[in-house]
VMD Tcl script that draws the C-alpha trace (Angstrom):
set ca {
  {-17.35 -32.81 -13.96}
  {-14.23 -34.79 -14.97}
  {-13.09 -32.72 -17.96}
  {-13.77 -29.45 -16.12}
  {-11.56 -30.46 -13.20}
  {-8.83 -31.59 -15.57}
  {-9.03 -28.29 -17.47}
  {-8.85 -26.24 -14.25}
  {-5.87 -28.26 -12.97}
  {-4.07 -27.73 -16.27}
  {-4.72 -23.99 -16.10}
  {-3.50 -23.86 -12.48}
  {-0.33 -25.70 -13.50}
  {0.31 -23.21 -16.31}
  {-0.20 -20.29 -13.95}
  {2.14 -21.79 -11.34}
  {4.77 -22.44 -14.00}
  {4.57 -18.82 -15.14}
  {4.91 -17.55 -11.55}
  {7.89 -19.82 -10.86}
  {9.54 -18.75 -14.11}
  {9.28 -15.12 -13.02}
  {10.62 -15.98 -9.55}
  {13.60 -17.88 -10.97}
  {14.32 -15.01 -13.34}
  {14.10 -12.53 -10.47}
  {16.53 -14.56 -8.37}
  {19.02 -14.68 -11.23}
  {18.50 -10.97 -11.85}
  {19.10 -10.21 -8.16}
  {22.29 -12.27 -8.22}
  {23.46 -10.39 -11.31}
  {22.70 -7.06 -9.66}
  {24.68 -8.07 -6.58}
  {27.72 -8.98 -8.64}
  {27.63 -5.80 -10.72}
  {26.83 -3.55 -7.72}
  {24.00 -1.79 -9.57}
  {21.95 -0.97 -6.42}
  {24.93 0.81 -4.84}
  {25.53 2.83 -8.01}
  {21.83 3.76 -8.32}
  {21.84 4.86 -4.68}
  {24.91 7.01 -5.28}
  {23.34 8.60 -8.36}
  {20.04 9.37 -6.62}
  {21.66 10.81 -3.52}
  {24.05 12.81 -5.67}
  {21.15 14.46 -7.51}
  {20.13 16.33 -4.37}
  {16.41 15.65 -4.81}
  {15.70 14.88 -1.18}
  {13.33 12.27 0.17}
  {10.25 13.30 -1.73}
  {12.06 13.77 -5.03}
  {13.44 10.23 -4.86}
  {10.00 8.96 -3.90}
  {8.48 10.78 -6.88}
  {11.05 9.19 -9.22}
  {10.30 5.74 -7.82}
  {6.56 6.29 -8.22}
  {7.05 7.50 -11.79}
  {9.14 4.42 -12.56}
  {6.43 2.14 -11.15}
  {3.78 4.00 -13.12}
  {5.64 3.43 -16.39}
  {6.48 -0.18 -15.54}
  {2.87 -0.80 -14.50}
  {1.81 -0.03 -18.05}
  {4.17 -2.70 -19.37}
  {4.37 -5.49 -16.78}
  {2.33 -7.55 -14.36}
  {2.36 -6.13 -10.83}
  {3.94 -9.16 -9.17}
  {6.71 -9.47 -11.76}
  {7.36 -5.73 -11.60}
  {7.75 -5.72 -7.83}
  {9.90 -8.85 -7.73}
  {12.26 -7.46 -10.36}
  {12.59 -3.95 -8.94}
  {12.88 -4.63 -5.20}
  {16.64 -5.49 -5.37}
  {17.27 -2.07 -6.91}
  {14.75 0.07 -5.01}
  {15.23 -1.36 -1.49}
  {18.80 -0.09 -1.00}
  {17.75 3.34 -2.30}
  {14.98 3.63 0.25}
}
mol new
graphics top color blue
foreach p $ca { graphics top sphere $p radius 0.5 }
foreach p [lrange $ca 0 end-1] q [lrange $ca 1 end] { graphics top cylinder $p $q radius 0.2 }
display resetview
């Protein structure tokens, strides 16, 4: 039982480190987006396209579909919320 517990604790530590790395990266990314005013510019572009509510929703869903093929769900949501929230 000793080596199994040690192995599981090591794996849990690696998983937690990966999650915290993504969170720290997302915080820095959010700070960068705030400084560069990217969410405001994306909102202006999407509202200027004249797609309406459902068109913007379709674009967001398409973006998440493509990103879902490339990224983990939690990382994807954490990284895109600072951009998508002001649009919605």
